[in-house]
C-alpha positions in Angstrom: -0.2 0.1 0.0 1.5 3.2 -0.8 0.9 6.6 0.9 -0.2 9.7 -0.6 2.3 12.4 -0.4 -0.4 14.7 1.0 -0.9 12.4 3.6 -0.7 13.6 7.2 1.0 11.4 9.6 -0.9 10.6 13.1 1.2 12.3 15.9 1.3 10.7 19.5 0.6 13.5 22.1 4.5 13.3 23.2 5.4 14.0 19.6 2.9 17.1 19.6 4.6 18.4 22.8 7.8 18.0 21.1 6.7 20.1 18.1 5.4 22.6 20.6 8.7 22.9 22.6 10.8 23.3 19.4 8.6 26.2 18.1 8.9 27.8 21.6 12.7 27.2 21.9 13.0 28.9 18.2 11.2 31.7 19.9 13.6 31.9 22.6 16.6 32.3 20.2 14.9 35.0 18.4 13.8 36.9 21.3 17.0 36.7 23.1 18.8 37.9 20.1 16.1 40.8 19.8 16.9 41.8 23.4 20.6 41.5 23.2 20.9 43.4 19.8 19.3 46.2 21.7 21.7 46.1 24.1 24.9 45.5 22.1 24.2 47.6 19.2 27.6 47.6 17.7 27.8 43.6 17.4 25.8 42.9 14.1 25.5 39.1 14.9 22.4 39.3 17.0 20.6 41.9 14.6 21.1 39.6 11.8 20.4 36.3 13.2 17.1 37.5 15.1 15.6 37.7 11.6 16.7 34.1 10.7 15.2 32.9 13.9 12.0 34.4 13.1 12.2 32.0 9.8 12.8 29.2 12.3 9.9 30.5 14.4 7.7 30.4 11.2 8.8 27.0 9.9 8.1 25.4 13.4 4.7 27.2 13.6 3.7 25.6 10.2 4.6 22.4 11.4 2.6 22.8 14.5 -0.4 24.2 12.4 -0.2 21.2 10.0 -0.4 18.4 12.7 -2.9 20.4 14.8 -0.9 21.6 17.7 -2.3 24.7 19.2 0.1 27.5 19.4 -2.3 30.5 20.1 -1.1 30.5 23.8 2.0 32.0 22.5 1.9 35.8 21.3 4.8 36.2 18.9 4.6 39.7 19.1 5.6 39.9 22.9 9.2 39.4 23.4 10.6 37.4 26.1 7.2 35.7 27.2 6.8 31.7 27.0 4.1 29.3 28.0 6.9 26.7 29.1 8.4 27.5 32.5 11.9 25.8 31.5 12.0 27.9 28.3 10.9 31.1 30.4 13.9 30.3 32.8 16.2 29.9 29.7 15.2 33.2 28.2 15.6 34.9 31.5 19.1 33.4 32.3 20.2 34.0 28.8 19.5 37.6 28.7 20.5 38.1 32.2 24.2 36.7 31.1 24.0 38.8 27.8 23.7 42.1 29.6 26.9 41.6 31.6 29.2 42.0 28.6 29.5 41.3 24.6 31.5 38.3 25.1 29.0 36.9 27.7 26.2 37.6 25.1 28.1 35.9 22.4 28.8 33.1 24.6 24.8 32.9 25.1 24.3 33.0 21.4 26.9 30.2 20.9 25.1 27.9 23.7 21.6 28.6 22.2 22.8 27.4 18.8 24.5 24.3 20.1 21.3 23.4 22.4 19.0 23.9 19.4 21.1 21.5 17.3 21.1 18.8 20.1 17.4 19.3 20.7 16.5 19.3 16.9 18.4 16.1 16.5 16.8 14.3 19.7 13.2 15.9 18.6 13.7 14.2 14.9 13.8 10.7 16.5 10.4 9.0 15.2 9.0 11.9 13.6 7.5 11.9 10.1 9.8 12.5 7.4 8.6 16.0 6.6 9.3 16.8 10.2 12.6 15.4 10.0 13.3 17.4 6.8 12.3 20.8 8.2 14.2 19.8 11.5 17.3 19.0 9.5 17.0 22.3 7.6 16.8 24.2 11.0 19.8 22.1 12.3 21.9 23.0 9.3 21.1 26.8 9.6 21.9 26.6 13.4 25.4 25.2 12.8 26.0 27.9 10.4 24.8 30.4 13.3 26.8 28.5 15.7 30.0 29.4 13.5 28.7 33.0 13.3 29.2 33.3 17.0 32.1 31.4 17.7 33.8 33.7 15.0 32.3 36.9 16.7 33.6 35.3 20.2 37.2 35.1 18.7 37.0 38.6 17.6 35.7 39.8 21.1 38.2 37.7 23.1 
């Protein structure tokens, strides 16, 4: 029996929770970079990557929409507000550290990108091929962004 290309897989609640987590995690990165770009105005890495992170948020939201995962609790227009206490704490800790110095802020970016890569790898396990494809694309973009932060750290150190 062949599966039609437009057939949508049925996800478990755990998989749906993971889609929602990844969506919020992408928003954490976007919001942290937005906040840090306002503090460290002479460092273009944050300003540039917050726009890339918005594309990540959009991709993750589209997956949520496709698989019936409710995202209305999240107001994307509000920077720094999350449904997940874990991700709220991550945002708060990252922005606090990032306020201390430019080097600290760049290290926050490096940490967020490395964490996103690891989380996307774990989140891909057992997911339908379309989700895995999107997560692989996000992961590859995160690897590029990780390199950007690592280069900026070398310049700032």
